[in-house]
C-alpha positions in Angstrom: 116.6 79.1 83.7 119.7 76.3 83.4 120.0 75.2 87.5 123.6 73.6 86.8 124.9 77.5 85.4 123.7 79.7 88.4 125.2 80.4 91.7 123.8 78.6 95.1 122.3 82.1 95.6 120.4 82.5 92.7 119.4 78.9 93.1 117.9 79.4 96.2 116.1 82.8 95.2 114.9 80.9 91.9 112.9 78.0 94.2 111.7 80.9 96.6 110.0 82.6 93.6 108.7 79.0 91.9 108.1 77.1 94.8 107.1 79.6 97.8 105.7 82.9 95.5 104.2 81.5 92.4 102.1 78.8 94.3 100.8 81.4 96.5 98.5 83.3 93.8 101.1 85.6 92.8 101.4 85.6 88.9 102.4 89.4 88.0 105.4 89.1 86.0 106.2 92.5 87.4 106.4 91.3 91.2 108.0 88.3 90.4 110.8 90.0 88.5 111.3 92.3 91.0 111.5 89.4 93.4 114.8 88.2 90.9 116.2 91.9 90.8 116.2 93.0 94.4 118.7 90.6 96.2 116.8 89.8 99.5 120.1 88.4 101.1 121.4 92.2 101.0 118.8 93.3 103.1 118.6 90.2 105.9 121.0 90.7 109.2 124.1 89.3 108.7 123.4 86.2 111.2 120.3 85.4 108.9 121.8 85.8 105.8 121.8 81.9 104.9 117.8 81.9 106.1 117.1 84.9 103.3 115.3 82.6 101.1 113.5 80.5 103.5 109.9 80.3 104.2 109.8 81.6 107.5 109.5 85.4 109.5 113.2 86.3 110.1 113.6 88.2 113.4 115.5 91.5 112.6 118.3 91.4 115.2 120.4 94.8 114.4 123.9 94.7 116.5 122.9 91.8 118.6 119.7 93.7 119.8 116.2 92.3 118.9 114.1 94.6 117.8 110.9 92.3 118.1 110.1 92.8 114.6 110.5 90.5 111.4 111.0 90.2 107.8 107.8 88.8 106.6 107.5 85.6 104.8 108.6 86.0 101.1 105.4 84.9 99.8 103.5 87.7 102.0 105.6 90.3 100.5 105.2 88.9 96.9 101.5 89.1 97.6 101.2 92.3 99.5 102.9 93.8 96.4 101.1 92.3 93.8 97.6 93.1 95.7 98.5 97.3 95.6 98.4 96.8 91.6 101.0 99.3 91.1 101.5 101.2 88.2 105.1 103.1 87.2 103.6 106.5 88.2 102.5 105.7 91.7 103.8 107.4 94.9 103.5 104.6 97.8 103.4 105.2 101.3 104.6 102.1 103.3 104.0 102.0 107.4 106.5 100.0 108.5 110.1 100.0 107.2 111.6 97.0 108.8 114.9 95.9 106.7 113.7 98.1 104.0 113.2 95.2 101.7 109.6 95.5 100.9 110.1 99.2 100.2 112.8 97.9 97.8 110.2 95.8 96.0 107.7 98.4 96.2 110.2 100.7 94.3 111.1 98.7 91.2 107.4 98.9 90.5 106.4 102.7 91.3 107.5 106.4 91.0 108.5 107.2 94.4 107.9 105.6 97.9 107.9 107.0 101.0 108.6 104.5 104.2 107.7 105.4 107.9 109.3 103.5 110.4 108.4 104.0 114.4 111.8 102.4 115.5 114.9 104.7 114.7 117.2 101.2 114.9 114.8 99.5 112.2 114.6 103.2 110.1 118.5 103.7 110.3 118.9 99.7 109.0 116.5 99.9 106.5 117.7 103.1 105.2 121.6 101.7 105.1 120.2 98.7 103.2 118.6 100.8 100.6 121.6 103.2 100.1 124.0 100.0 99.7 121.9 98.5 96.9 121.7 102.0 95.4 117.6 102.1 95.8 117.1 105.9 94.9 113.3 106.2 95.1 112.8 105.5 98.3 112.8 107.8 101.5 112.9 106.7 104.9 111.4 108.8 107.9 110.8 108.0 111.4 107.6 108.1 113.0 104.3 106.9 114.1 102.0 106.7 111.2 99.7 104.2 112.1 97.0 106.8 111.6 98.7 108.1 108.6 101.5 110.5 107.6 101.5 114.5 106.8 99.1 115.8 104.3 100.0 113.9 100.5 97.6 111.9 98.9 98.7 108.7 97.9 98.1 106.3 95.0 98.7 103.3 97.0 99.6 102.8 100.7 100.9 99.5 102.4 100.9 98.4 106.0 103.5 95.9 106.9 101.8 95.6 110.1 98.1 94.0 111.5 95.8 96.3 113.0 92.6 95.2 114.6 90.6 98.4 112.5 91.3 100.6 109.4 92.0 103.7 110.7 90.0 106.0 108.7 93.0 108.5 108.3 94.7 106.2 106.0 91.7 105.4 103.9 91.5 109.3 103.6 95.2 109.6 102.5 94.6 107.7 99.2 93.6 109.9 96.1 90.6 109.0 94.2 91.5 105.4 92.6 94.1 105.0 95.1 94.6 101.4 96.7 95.3 100.7 100.8 96.3 97.3 101.3 96.4 96.3 105.2 96.0 93.2 107.4 92.9 93.6 109.7 92.1 91.3 113.1 93.5 90.1 115.8 95.5 86.7 116.3 94.4 83.7 115.3 92.0 85.5 113.1 93.5 88.3 110.0 92.7 88.9 106.8 94.5 91.1 104.6 92.2 93.6 102.4 92.2 95.9 99.6 90.2 99.3 100.2 89.9 101.6 97.0 88.9 104.9 97.5 86.3 105.4 94.6 85.3 108.8 95.2 85.9 111.6 97.7 83.6 109.6 100.1 83.2 106.3 98.7 85.7 103.2 99.3 85.4 99.8 98.3 86.6 97.1 100.5 87.9 93.8 98.6 89.1 90.9 101.0 92.2 88.9 99.8 93.3 86.3 101.7 93.7 85.2 105.4 97.4 85.6 107.5 98.9 85.7 110.6 101.2 89.1 111.2 102.4 90.9 114.0 100.6 94.1 115.1 101.7 97.3 114.0 103.6 98.9 116.7 101.4 101.8 117.7 98.5 100.5 116.7 95.5 100.2 119.3 94.1 97.2 120.3 91.7 98.1 123.0 91.3 101.1 125.6 92.9 99.1 128.0 96.6 98.8 129.0 98.1 95.6 129.4 
């Protein structure tokens, strides 16, 4: 790519992919192309747009209200997407919509995405972003999906917040052959894992990488109230 012939935004996007994402073991060309195709700057809250391609978590401040949620690092979003091993025919469940950007990435690689957000303000923000960017194969729903969502089985499930332990209900919402990617643990030690459903009652867990992200809202840490 000729860096002198592209805009500052496209240069920043190119640098994000080449300097942050690709060195973080993201090599799937379909995922890398999705990062170029989905305009991350259009999913970032307006005051944060200048930081859309920075290697940081961005606070999701909506209409001057801090939702206490964030957009993940671009490299983490990309790696989680890659580890789902999506196929064009896959139906995906995402738990934790946030800005809608992660769902838009998934939608480039799968047939249909259902994304569930517990915070109605974020659900509306994500839905608006997806509609404005003409992402038509994502359905945004509002509710607490930390222990599953409905009765549908999915080819892939992505949880965008960490959990202290993997809820069995999520594992059993996978179709046979389906993959669940989820970050497990408590600060400061968390690990992203992929759980594959090999048969009706058989699951295989593959550790992927260490990271540190915010807990999934609604996920129970212990029996005590803080």
